[in-house]
C-alpha positions, 0 to 999 in steps of 0.5 A: 824250202822245196815246192811244197812249201815245207823246208828241204835241203838246198838240193831238194831233199826233206830233212832226215834223221839227225838234221838239225833244226832250229828257228834262231832268234831274229837277230842271229837270222839275219846274221846266219842266213846273211852269212849263208847266202853270200857264200861265206858260213863254209869259208870263215876264219876268225872271229865275228863281230856283229852290229845290228839295228832292229826297229821298234818291233824288236824292242820289249814292250815297255822299252821307249827311246830313240836310237838304244844300244842293248846292255850285253855286248859280248855275252848275248845269247843271240851270239851263241845261237849263231856259233851253233848254227855255223860250226867254225865261228866265233863271235867275238862281239854282237853289239844289238841297237834298237832304232824306235823311229823304225817300225820294224826289221834288222839290218845286221852288219857281220865284219870278219875274215874268210878264206880269200879263194872262195867265191862269194854271192855279192847280193844287192847293190842297195839294200834298205830294210824296207825292201824285205818289210812284210816279206820272209826275204832275207837280202844281203850285200857283201864286200871283201879286200883280200880276206877281209869283209864286212857283210850286211843283211836285212829282214823282217823280223817278224815275217821271216821268223814265223815262215821259218817257223812254219817250214820246221813244223812242216819238215817235221810232219 
């Protein structure tokens, strides 16, 4: 985001005609932004496996439970959002869960393989959803062993999408 509070490219340029602007779902955003922040989005090799836990605010208001697994494990619409946002990415599994004891937020874990020569941003040593609640921040942690990586990313599932939508509207004005 640029100094004006509007969406910009990483080098500070404003969006231009032909740029793809989107506001993906909160689960997809945790994966997309986490991969981008860690430096993995352009270094991916092979399929991604995603497991994500969201707080009660990620569930439909009519649902209740303890720790519930989503019905769709391979063909979830958020998996398609990830592949559209990251050319070359392929999501092999996308398992979503709701932890009703947590009020909100998402902690997504992504595993896969990447180009081992690409430098990565390791992110934070500790990662807790509570650290990002009430903010538009996405926090991440990544570890790599050769070409294999495991990434975890946390975001507030209400504040992040709203902030992202506001940046996109600003960019279109």
